[in-house]
N, C-alpha and C positions, 0 to 999 in steps of 0.2 A: 406519459407523453402519448398523444393520439397519432396513430399511423396515418399519413396522408400520402398523396402522390409525390410530394417533395421530401417526405420523411420516411425512408424505407424502414422495414421492420427491424426491430432490435435484434441483436445477436441472440441466438438460442442460449438460454441460461441453464447451466448445470447447477442445481441447488446444492449438490454435494461438494462442489469445488472449493468454497471458502473453508469448510471444515477440513478437507483434505490438505489444503495449503497450510492451515494452522497446525495440524497434527504432524505433518511432514517436517515443518520447521521446528516444532517442539522437540522432536526426537533428536535433532542435531544441535539445536541452539541451547537447550537447557543444560546438557552435559558440559558444553563450553562455558556457560555462565557459572556453573557450580565449581568448575575447576580453575577459575581465574581469581587471582588475589583481589581482595576487596579494594586495595589502593587503586586498581585500574578503573574502578567505577566512578572515580572523580574526574576522569579525562573528559574533555569537551567533545561534543559531537557536531555534526553538520546542522543540527537544529539550534537556531540562535538562543543562547542563554541556557541550554540544557546540557547537563553532564550525561554520562552513560546511565547512571542511576536514575536521573530524572526521566530519561527516555523510557526506561523499563518501568518506572512508577506510572508513567502515562499509559503505557501498554497494558499493564496489569489493571489499572483503573478502568480503562475503556472496555476491556473484555469482561470485567466484573459487572460493569453497568449493563452490558449486553445480556449476560447470563441472568442477572437479577431483574431485568426489565426496568432499569432506572434510566430512562431516556427522556428526561423532562426537557422542556423548552430551554434552548441555549446550551444543551449538552454538546461537547466537543468544540465549543468556542474557545478562543485563547484563555479567557477568564476561567471557564470551567476546567480546562486542562490544568491551569496553574493551581487551582484549588485542590484538584485530585492529587497532584504531586506533593503539595504542602501537607496534605493529610497523611501521606506515607513517609514523611521526612524522618520520623523517629522509629520507623519500623525496622527491625533487624533484617539484614540482607537476606538470610535464608527464608524468612517469612515472606518477604517481597517476591522472591523467586517462586515460592510455593503458590502464591496468588497468581502469578503470571502463568505457571504451569497449569493450574486449574482452569484459567480462562482459555488457554490455548486448547485444552482438552474438551471443555464443555460448551464453548461458544458456537461451534459449528452447526449443530442442529437448530439453534435459535436463529442464526443468520440464514440458514437454509429456508426456514419457515417465513422469513420476513419479505420474501418476494423480490429481493434485489436491493432494497434500500439500505441494507447494512453490509453489502458486499465490499464497499470501500473500506470498512473497518478492518476486515481480514487482510485486504491488500496493504493497508497502511501499517498494520502490525508487522507484516513481512518486510516492508521497506525499513521500518525502524530496526529490525534485526540487522539489516544491512548497515544502518547507521552505526550500530555498535561495532560491527566487524571493521568498518572503515576507521572508527576512532581508535581501535586497537591495532590498526595496521595489518589486518589480515587480508589475504587474497580472496577474490571472489565475493566482495561485499554484497553485491546485489545479483548474485548468481546462485549456483548450487542446485540441490534437488528440487526446490520449489519453483524454479524459474518458469517452467512451462505452465504451472498452475497459476502463477502470478500474472503471466501474460494473458492467460485465458480470462482471468478476472478483469484485467485491464480493458478488454474489449467491451464488456458490459458496463463497467463503471464509466468509461469515457463516453459511451453512448448516453447513459443515464444523466451525466452531468453536462451533456450537450457541448462537448469539446469540439473544436474545429476538426473537420474531416481531413484525415491524412490516410495515405495508403502506405503501410509499413512493410518493407521488404527486410525481414529479419534473418540475418545469417547465423549459422551455428546450429548444431544438433540440439542444444539444450532448450531451444525455443519450442520445438515440436511443430513448427509451421512449415508446411511444404510449399506454400506459395504466398505472395504478398496478400495482406488482409487490410480491409478498411477499419479505421478507428474513428470514433466520434460521429458527428452528424454533418450532412451537407450544408453548405452555406445557403442561407435564405436568399442571398443576392445572386446565387448561381455561380459563384467563383469556383474555379477548379480545385479539386482536393490537393492538399499538400502531399509531399512525398518524403519518406524517410528510408534511408538505407544504412544499416549498421547492425551491431549485435544486440541481443536482448537486454543485457544489463544496462547498456547505454540508453536504450529506449526507456527503461524504467527510470533511470536518472533524469531524463528529460521531463517525463511526466511528474516525477516526484520533486522536481526542482532541487536536485542534489548536484554536488560539484562535478564538472565535466572535464576537469584537467586531466590530460593524458588520454582522453578517449579519441576515437576516430569514427566519424559518421558524416552522412550527408543529409541535409534538411532543406527542402525547397518548398516555397509557397506559403509557409507559415513561419512565425518567429518563435524562438525558444520560449519566450514568456507566454505565448498563446496556449502552451500545452501544460501549464502548471496546474495539475489536477486537484491538488489538495488546497489550493487557494479558494476553491469554490465550496461553500458549505454543503454538508450532506442534506439530501431531501428525505426527512424522516416522517413527514406528515402527508405523504401522498400514497 
């Protein structure tokens, strides 16, 4: 995106942030996965049609594609995702978790070198870990040690995907935000920025289009559906 008078400079990108988020999540998530009975992997998640195992197969595949530089045209489309999941259908669960762990360990430097176009992959993997926790009825599904890193990535990804501008006033120490921050890009028509007030996990739920039942937040000037980050395809060719 070219910076103009109506398009302020992008947030400063920390290239180490995606890898830091993935490794932080790996260290808490993989022990949980390995300690959970295999029967729990058949539970349904917030992702339509996907079980916990399907979500993890998608995550393992996506990170493997990043590590091995297999990002052909159409990658991460619904059709591509389904093929990746089907390819891992007969894989023993320990082998699937090994692939996921390898991806969470090795993808960081590749994403760092990609200039921002793969940052959404790291954020998406972290959200999917929340999907698994939610399916298993665990507290803090979209919170935990990686929340501040995830919110830091959200700033850049929301800008890159040209999401509507909101000013997010995020409460709670886990966010690491001392003051409200802008997310997205200004309206070309000059409309005022929207406003969000609430906690960090709920902000993640809004952008990831995850269930909001039981949450408490204020959103003004934009609709929930305007903020669905992953409905917009990644820009891998710029």
